[in-house]
Chimera marker file (.cmm) of the C-alpha trace (Angstrom):
<marker_set name="trace">
<marker id="1" x="-29.216" y="4.186" z="-42.112" r="1" g="1" b="0" radius="0.5"/>
<marker id="2" x="-27.967" y="1.231" z="-44.153" r="1" g="1" b="0" radius="0.5"/>
<marker id="3" x="-25.322" y="0.481" z="-41.528" r="1" g="1" b="0" radius="0.5"/>
<marker id="4" x="-27.997" y="0.500" z="-38.823" r="1" g="1" b="0" radius="0.5"/>
<marker id="5" x="-30.069" y="-1.989" z="-40.772" r="1" g="1" b="0" radius="0.5"/>
<marker id="6" x="-27.090" y="-4.257" z="-41.463" r="1" g="1" b="0" radius="0.5"/>
<marker id="7" x="-26.035" y="-4.220" z="-37.798" r="1" g="1" b="0" radius="0.5"/>
<marker id="8" x="-29.662" y="-4.517" z="-36.641" r="1" g="1" b="0" radius="0.5"/>
<marker id="9" x="-29.386" y="-1.246" z="-34.700" r="1" g="1" b="0" radius="0.5"/>
<marker id="10" x="-32.336" y="0.928" z="-33.895" r="1" g="1" b="0" radius="0.5"/>
<marker id="11" x="-32.398" y="4.279" z="-35.644" r="1" g="1" b="0" radius="0.5"/>
<marker id="12" x="-34.560" y="7.380" z="-35.411" r="1" g="1" b="0" radius="0.5"/>
<marker id="13" x="-34.957" y="10.173" z="-37.897" r="1" g="1" b="0" radius="0.5"/>
<marker id="14" x="-35.811" y="13.717" z="-36.955" r="1" g="1" b="0" radius="0.5"/>
<marker id="15" x="-36.051" y="16.627" z="-39.317" r="1" g="1" b="0" radius="0.5"/>
<marker id="16" x="-37.368" y="20.119" z="-39.745" r="1" g="1" b="0" radius="0.5"/>
<marker id="17" x="-39.743" y="20.804" z="-42.607" r="1" g="1" b="0" radius="0.5"/>
<marker id="18" x="-38.470" y="24.184" z="-43.836" r="1" g="1" b="0" radius="0.5"/>
<marker id="19" x="-41.666" y="24.754" z="-45.781" r="1" g="1" b="0" radius="0.5"/>
<marker id="20" x="-43.543" y="25.566" z="-42.575" r="1" g="1" b="0" radius="0.5"/>
<marker id="21" x="-41.321" y="28.439" z="-41.349" r="1" g="1" b="0" radius="0.5"/>
<marker id="22" x="-40.716" y="29.551" z="-44.946" r="1" g="1" b="0" radius="0.5"/>
<marker id="23" x="-44.462" y="30.073" z="-45.379" r="1" g="1" b="0" radius="0.5"/>
<marker id="24" x="-44.593" y="31.981" z="-42.081" r="1" g="1" b="0" radius="0.5"/>
<marker id="25" x="-42.050" y="34.515" z="-43.360" r="1" g="1" b="0" radius="0.5"/>
<marker id="26" x="-42.718" y="34.658" z="-47.086" r="1" g="1" b="0" radius="0.5"/>
<marker id="27" x="-46.377" y="33.683" z="-47.316" r="1" g="1" b="0" radius="0.5"/>
<marker id="28" x="-48.125" y="30.622" z="-48.655" r="1" g="1" b="0" radius="0.5"/>
<marker id="29" x="-46.013" y="30.329" z="-51.781" r="1" g="1" b="0" radius="0.5"/>
<marker id="30" x="-45.743" y="26.826" z="-53.202" r="1" g="1" b="0" radius="0.5"/>
<marker id="31" x="-42.296" y="26.433" z="-54.686" r="1" g="1" b="0" radius="0.5"/>
<marker id="32" x="-39.325" y="24.139" z="-54.952" r="1" g="1" b="0" radius="0.5"/>
<marker id="33" x="-35.964" y="24.680" z="-53.258" r="1" g="1" b="0" radius="0.5"/>
<marker id="34" x="-34.436" y="26.660" z="-56.114" r="1" g="1" b="0" radius="0.5"/>
<marker id="35" x="-37.465" y="28.963" z="-56.299" r="1" g="1" b="0" radius="0.5"/>
<marker id="36" x="-37.475" y="29.385" z="-52.506" r="1" g="1" b="0" radius="0.5"/>
<marker id="37" x="-33.821" y="30.427" z="-52.603" r="1" g="1" b="0" radius="0.5"/>
<marker id="38" x="-34.515" y="32.961" z="-55.344" r="1" g="1" b="0" radius="0.5"/>
<marker id="39" x="-37.656" y="34.344" z="-53.663" r="1" g="1" b="0" radius="0.5"/>
<marker id="40" x="-35.657" y="35.089" z="-50.512" r="1" g="1" b="0" radius="0.5"/>
<marker id="41" x="-33.255" y="37.206" z="-52.552" r="1" g="1" b="0" radius="0.5"/>
<marker id="42" x="-30.434" y="34.670" z="-52.509" r="1" g="1" b="0" radius="0.5"/>
<marker id="43" x="-28.688" y="33.420" z="-55.623" r="1" g="1" b="0" radius="0.5"/>
<marker id="44" x="-28.793" y="29.696" z="-56.364" r="1" g="1" b="0" radius="0.5"/>
<marker id="45" x="-25.332" y="28.176" z="-56.148" r="1" g="1" b="0" radius="0.5"/>
<marker id="46" x="-24.335" y="25.005" z="-57.983" r="1" g="1" b="0" radius="0.5"/>
<marker id="47" x="-26.426" y="22.462" z="-59.841" r="1" g="1" b="0" radius="0.5"/>
<marker id="48" x="-30.009" y="21.557" z="-58.987" r="1" g="1" b="0" radius="0.5"/>
<marker id="49" x="-30.471" y="18.018" z="-57.678" r="1" g="1" b="0" radius="0.5"/>
<marker id="50" x="-26.773" y="17.681" z="-56.846" r="1" g="1" b="0" radius="0.5"/>
<marker id="51" x="-26.837" y="16.406" z="-53.264" r="1" g="1" b="0" radius="0.5"/>
<marker id="52" x="-23.996" y="18.608" z="-52.007" r="1" g="1" b="0" radius="0.5"/>
<marker id="53" x="-25.253" y="21.740" z="-53.762" r="1" g="1" b="0" radius="0.5"/>
<marker id="54" x="-28.822" y="21.136" z="-52.568" r="1" g="1" b="0" radius="0.5"/>
<marker id="55" x="-27.543" y="20.694" z="-48.992" r="1" g="1" b="0" radius="0.5"/>
<marker id="56" x="-25.492" y="23.904" z="-49.153" r="1" g="1" b="0" radius="0.5"/>
<marker id="57" x="-28.414" y="25.881" z="-50.563" r="1" g="1" b="0" radius="0.5"/>
<marker id="58" x="-30.757" y="24.414" z="-47.946" r="1" g="1" b="0" radius="0.5"/>
<marker id="59" x="-28.319" y="25.525" z="-45.232" r="1" g="1" b="0" radius="0.5"/>
<marker id="60" x="-28.209" y="29.008" z="-46.741" r="1" g="1" b="0" radius="0.5"/>
<marker id="61" x="-32.020" y="29.117" z="-46.748" r="1" g="1" b="0" radius="0.5"/>
<marker id="62" x="-32.078" y="27.968" z="-43.124" r="1" g="1" b="0" radius="0.5"/>
<marker id="63" x="-29.596" y="30.705" z="-42.161" r="1" g="1" b="0" radius="0.5"/>
<marker id="64" x="-31.751" y="33.277" z="-43.962" r="1" g="1" b="0" radius="0.5"/>
<marker id="65" x="-34.874" y="32.153" z="-42.098" r="1" g="1" b="0" radius="0.5"/>
<marker id="66" x="-32.958" y="32.258" z="-38.795" r="1" g="1" b="0" radius="0.5"/>
<marker id="67" x="-31.864" y="35.811" z="-39.670" r="1" g="1" b="0" radius="0.5"/>
<marker id="68" x="-35.572" y="36.668" z="-39.855" r="1" g="1" b="0" radius="0.5"/>
<marker id="69" x="-35.883" y="35.505" z="-36.235" r="1" g="1" b="0" radius="0.5"/>
<marker id="70" x="-37.594" y="32.186" z="-36.796" r="1" g="1" b="0" radius="0.5"/>
<marker id="71" x="-37.312" y="29.402" z="-34.295" r="1" g="1" b="0" radius="0.5"/>
<marker id="72" x="-37.552" y="25.867" z="-35.526" r="1" g="1" b="0" radius="0.5"/>
<marker id="73" x="-39.202" y="22.778" z="-34.163" r="1" g="1" b="0" radius="0.5"/>
<marker id="74" x="-38.813" y="19.154" z="-35.108" r="1" g="1" b="0" radius="0.5"/>
<marker id="75" x="-41.452" y="18.123" z="-37.662" r="1" g="1" b="0" radius="0.5"/>
<marker id="76" x="-44.008" y="15.624" z="-36.391" r="1" g="1" b="0" radius="0.5"/>
<link id1="1" id2="2" r="1" g="1" b="0" radius="0.2"/>
<link id1="2" id2="3" r="1" g="1" b="0" radius="0.2"/>
<link id1="3" id2="4" r="1" g="1" b="0" radius="0.2"/>
<link id1="4" id2="5" r="1" g="1" b="0" radius="0.2"/>
<link id1="5" id2="6" r="1" g="1" b="0" radius="0.2"/>
<link id1="6" id2="7" r="1" g="1" b="0" radius="0.2"/>
<link id1="7" id2="8" r="1" g="1" b="0" radius="0.2"/>
<link id1="8" id2="9" r="1" g="1" b="0" radius="0.2"/>
<link id1="9" id2="10" r="1" g="1" b="0" radius="0.2"/>
<link id1="10" id2="11" r="1" g="1" b="0" radius="0.2"/>
<link id1="11" id2="12" r="1" g="1" b="0" radius="0.2"/>
<link id1="12" id2="13" r="1" g="1" b="0" radius="0.2"/>
<link id1="13" id2="14" r="1" g="1" b="0" radius="0.2"/>
<link id1="14" id2="15" r="1" g="1" b="0" radius="0.2"/>
<link id1="15" id2="16" r="1" g="1" b="0" radius="0.2"/>
<link id1="16" id2="17" r="1" g="1" b="0" radius="0.2"/>
<link id1="17" id2="18" r="1" g="1" b="0" radius="0.2"/>
<link id1="18" id2="19" r="1" g="1" b="0" radius="0.2"/>
<link id1="19" id2="20" r="1" g="1" b="0" radius="0.2"/>
<link id1="20" id2="21" r="1" g="1" b="0" radius="0.2"/>
<link id1="21" id2="22" r="1" g="1" b="0" radius="0.2"/>
<link id1="22" id2="23" r="1" g="1" b="0" radius="0.2"/>
<link id1="23" id2="24" r="1" g="1" b="0" radius="0.2"/>
<link id1="24" id2="25" r="1" g="1" b="0" radius="0.2"/>
<link id1="25" id2="26" r="1" g="1" b="0" radius="0.2"/>
<link id1="26" id2="27" r="1" g="1" b="0" radius="0.2"/>
<link id1="27" id2="28" r="1" g="1" b="0" radius="0.2"/>
<link id1="28" id2="29" r="1" g="1" b="0" radius="0.2"/>
<link id1="29" id2="30" r="1" g="1" b="0" radius="0.2"/>
<link id1="30" id2="31" r="1" g="1" b="0" radius="0.2"/>
<link id1="31" id2="32" r="1" g="1" b="0" radius="0.2"/>
<link id1="32" id2="33" r="1" g="1" b="0" radius="0.2"/>
<link id1="33" id2="34" r="1" g="1" b="0" radius="0.2"/>
<link id1="34" id2="35" r="1" g="1" b="0" radius="0.2"/>
<link id1="35" id2="36" r="1" g="1" b="0" radius="0.2"/>
<link id1="36" id2="37" r="1" g="1" b="0" radius="0.2"/>
<link id1="37" id2="38" r="1" g="1" b="0" radius="0.2"/>
<link id1="38" id2="39" r="1" g="1" b="0" radius="0.2"/>
<link id1="39" id2="40" r="1" g="1" b="0" radius="0.2"/>
<link id1="40" id2="41" r="1" g="1" b="0" radius="0.2"/>
<link id1="41" id2="42" r="1" g="1" b="0" radius="0.2"/>
<link id1="42" id2="43" r="1" g="1" b="0" radius="0.2"/>
<link id1="43" id2="44" r="1" g="1" b="0" radius="0.2"/>
<link id1="44" id2="45" r="1" g="1" b="0" radius="0.2"/>
<link id1="45" id2="46" r="1" g="1" b="0" radius="0.2"/>
<link id1="46" id2="47" r="1" g="1" b="0" radius="0.2"/>
<link id1="47" id2="48" r="1" g="1" b="0" radius="0.2"/>
<link id1="48" id2="49" r="1" g="1" b="0" radius="0.2"/>
<link id1="49" id2="50" r="1" g="1" b="0" radius="0.2"/>
<link id1="50" id2="51" r="1" g="1" b="0" radius="0.2"/>
<link id1="51" id2="52" r="1" g="1" b="0" radius="0.2"/>
<link id1="52" id2="53" r="1" g="1" b="0" radius="0.2"/>
<link id1="53" id2="54" r="1" g="1" b="0" radius="0.2"/>
<link id1="54" id2="55" r="1" g="1" b="0" radius="0.2"/>
<link id1="55" id2="56" r="1" g="1" b="0" radius="0.2"/>
<link id1="56" id2="57" r="1" g="1" b="0" radius="0.2"/>
<link id1="57" id2="58" r="1" g="1" b="0" radius="0.2"/>
<link id1="58" id2="59" r="1" g="1" b="0" radius="0.2"/>
<link id1="59" id2="60" r="1" g="1" b="0" radius="0.2"/>
<link id1="60" id2="61" r="1" g="1" b="0" radius="0.2"/>
<link id1="61" id2="62" r="1" g="1" b="0" radius="0.2"/>
<link id1="62" id2="63" r="1" g="1" b="0" radius="0.2"/>
<link id1="63" id2="64" r="1" g="1" b="0" radius="0.2"/>
<link id1="64" id2="65" r="1" g="1" b="0" radius="0.2"/>
<link id1="65" id2="66" r="1" g="1" b="0" radius="0.2"/>
<link id1="66" id2="67" r="1" g="1" b="0" radius="0.2"/>
<link id1="67" id2="68" r="1" g="1" b="0" radius="0.2"/>
<link id1="68" id2="69" r="1" g="1" b="0" radius="0.2"/>
<link id1="69" id2="70" r="1" g="1" b="0" radius="0.2"/>
<link id1="70" id2="71" r="1" g="1" b="0" radius="0.2"/>
<link id1="71" id2="72" r="1" g="1" b="0" radius="0.2"/>
<link id1="72" id2="73" r="1" g="1" b="0" radius="0.2"/>
<link id1="73" id2="74" r="1" g="1" b="0" radius="0.2"/>
<link id1="74" id2="75" r="1" g="1" b="0" radius="0.2"/>
<link id1="75" id2="76" r="1" g="1" b="0" radius="0.2"/>
</marker_set>
């Protein structure tokens, strides 16, 4: 993003809010990423709030939700 700003390029962000499909599968549980990982039966790997570890655990959560047959849509 910073490079886009410096070069005056247009940029667009799209994302998927994993909380929405997570709640569809596991119910309306309010929790953070580490708790979500543990509630799905996965084991947290790495350190919390470490960018790389958080990304890896998020990917593992995504794979678990996909295993449950969920389809994802871009968040509005």
